[in-house]
N, C-alpha and C positions, 0 to 999 in steps of 0.2 A: 649216518651210514647204514645201509640195509644190505642183507645178504640173502641170496636165493640160489638154489641149485637143485639138480635132480639127476636121476640115473634110471636107465631101463636096460633090462637083460632079457633077451629072448632065448629060451631054452631050445625051442624048435619051432616049426611053422604053426603049431597049435597053441603054445602057451608062452606068456611073457610076464615078468614082474616089473613094476615101475614104482618109483618113490620120488618125492620132492619135499623140500623144506625151505622155509624162508622167513624173513622178518619184514615188517613194514612200519612206516612212520607217517602219521598224518597230523600236521600242525593246524589244520582248519584254515579259516580265512582271517585276514587282518582285521576285518570288521568285528569279529568276536573279541579281539584283544583291545582295540583302540577306539572304535567309533561308537558313539551313542547316536542312534538314528531315531527319527520320529516320522511316522507316516500315518496321518489321520488318527485312528484309535489304537494303532499298534506301535509301540515303542520297543526298541531293542537297546539293552544296556550292556556296555562293554565289560569284559572281565580280564584285566591285565595279568591276573595270577593264574589263568587257565593253563593247564598242562596239556601237551600234545598227546594224542593216542599212540600207543606202541603195541605192535602185534607180532606174534609168531605163529606159524602154522606148519603142520606136517601131514603127509598122507602116504599111504602104501596101497597100491592097487594091483589087480591081476587082470590080464587080458587074454581072452580065449578066442581063437580063430578056427573056423572050419571052412577052409578054402573051397572045397567041392560043394558045400551047401550054401556058400555065400553068407556065412554068419560071422559077425563080430560082436562080442559081449565083453564089457568091462565092469568091474566092481571095485570101488575105491573108498575105503574108510578114511576119515580125516579128523584131526583134532587141532584146536588152537586156542589161544588166549589173547584178549585185548586188555591192556591195563590203561588206567586213567581215561576211561570211557568219557567222551564228551556228550553231554545231553543238554536239553533245553527245559527250562522251567517257565511255566506260564502263570504270572501273578496278576492279580487285579491292580489296575492303575488307579490310585486314589485321586489323581489329578484330572482324569477323564472318565466320566460316567460310562460304564460299559466297556471301557478300554482295557488293554492288556499290555503288560511289560514282559518281554521275552528276555530271559537271563541264561547265559551259557554257564555250564558247571561240569566238573568232573564227578563221575559216579563210582569209580573204583575199577572193578574187573569184570569181564565177561568171559564165560567159557563156551566154546563153540565145538560141536562134534556132530558127525553125521556120516551118511553113506551115499555115494553117488553111483547110480546104475545107468548104463548106456547100452543100447542094442541097435544093430543094423542087420537087416535080413533081406537078402536078394530074393524076390519072388519070381522074377523072370529077367530076361536080358535088359529090359527097359524099366521095369517096375521094382521098387524096393520099399521096405517098411523101416522106419527109424523111430526111436523113442528114447527118452531119458527121464529119470526120476531121481530127485534128491530128497532124502530123509534127513531132516536137520533138527538139532536141538541147540538153541542159543539162549543162555540164561545169565542174568546178572548175578555177580557175587560181590560180597563186601561192599554193598551199595545201600546200606541203611534200610529204609522202608521199602526200597525197590529190590532187595535181595530175593533171588529166585524168580523174579519177573521175567517175562519173555522179552528178548532184545527187540527194539523197534525195527519194523520193516524186515523181520526175519521169520517167515512162516515155517511151520514144522514140516511142510512138504511142498514141492512144486515140480513141474515137469512138462513134457510134451509128448505127443504121439502123432506120427504123420505118415503119409504116403508120398513118394516122389517118383515121377515118370520122366525119364531122360531119353529123348530121341532127337539128337541134333539135326537130323535130316528133315524133321517135321516141326516139333515143338517140345518144350520142356514144361513141366507143371508140378506143383505140389500143393497139398492141403495139410494143415497142421492144427491139431487140437492142443491148446495150451491151458494149463490149470494151476491153481495155487490155493493153498490153505489160507485161513484167516490170519490176520496179523494186526499189530498195533502200530500206531504212529508215534507214540511216546513211550518212554521207559517206565512211566507210572502205570502203564496198562489201563488207561482210562477207558471205561466201557460206555462210550458215547458214539453216535454216528460220525464217521470219518476219522475218529481216533481208533476205534475198533473196526477194522475193515473186514468184511465178510469174505469167505472163499468165493472163487469164481472160476468159470470155464469160458473159453472163447475160441472161435474157429477162424483161421486165416487161410488164404489161398493165393496163389499167383501162377501166372503162365508167362513164358518168355521164349524168345528165340534169338539166336545169333545169326546175323547175315554177313557173310564175307564180302567185303567190297573189293578193294584192290590192294595187292601186297599184303601188309600186316594190319590193314585197317578193318575193323569189325564194327558193324552196327548191331546194337542189342535193343530190341523192342520188348516191352512187357506190360502186363496189366496185373495189378494186385489188389486184394481186398482184405482189410483188417476188421475183425469183429463182425463176421458175416451174419451172425445171429442177432446183431444189434443189441447185445446185452449191456445193461448199465451196471457198473461196479466202480467202487472208489479205488483210485490208484494212489492217492495221497490226501492229506488233510485238505478239505474244501475242493479238491479236484476230482471230477468224475470222468471216466472214460467217455470220449466224445461219441461213441457208438460206431455204426458202420462207416468206414471211410474207404474210398476207392482211389487208386493212384495209377497213372499211366506213365511209363518211362520210355525215353528214347535216348540212347547213349552211344556215342561214337568213341571207340578206343583204339589205341595202337598197341599191338601185342608183339613183343620181341620173339 
């Protein structure tokens, strides 16, 4: 059983406070508990004694609005803990030269704290600026040799900054800069390529328009591009961003 809830109180049109708290429970997958699998040089060993991860989080934020200037700004500190952290251990497989055995295990506790910032600013009737920044600190505690290591896949900062143009009579468009700090793939903080993944920045863009057909039927056409600068960066162990990708969309929807 998990619990989540929140509240928001607006003092006036300029200022509001909001807070939320909750718990979470993640048992993982059945494979971790029951199945020994073999795939070429990589084997996975089951751990029937694995404990599920249990999490609680709380945040308290402030929201500032300037209606005449078209400004919305929020700042939200947060804190949480994860107990019985599930992690992976990569051991040498003595039965297969160059092979690896992956074992799931509990590491103890992780403490997570940080600050979320968000800004929306209207520049004109059609054009607006938007951005977000998360400053994060996630560290392992009571985890033996891994104590005080950075939690895997938890960079110390990430965010985005973009421009959005909305003109339904003609077209809509936006361009977004996304960025992330470096991060580790494992809780041992292994300093090897694809285990220690470097910081990166990438630019995405899209353009779209809604075409009213008959009644409530709407046709949406669009063209989007991801990683326009064709940057190469690691997203996960052994996986590298595929570079520039372009996608065309044609969607028919019924709107009530």
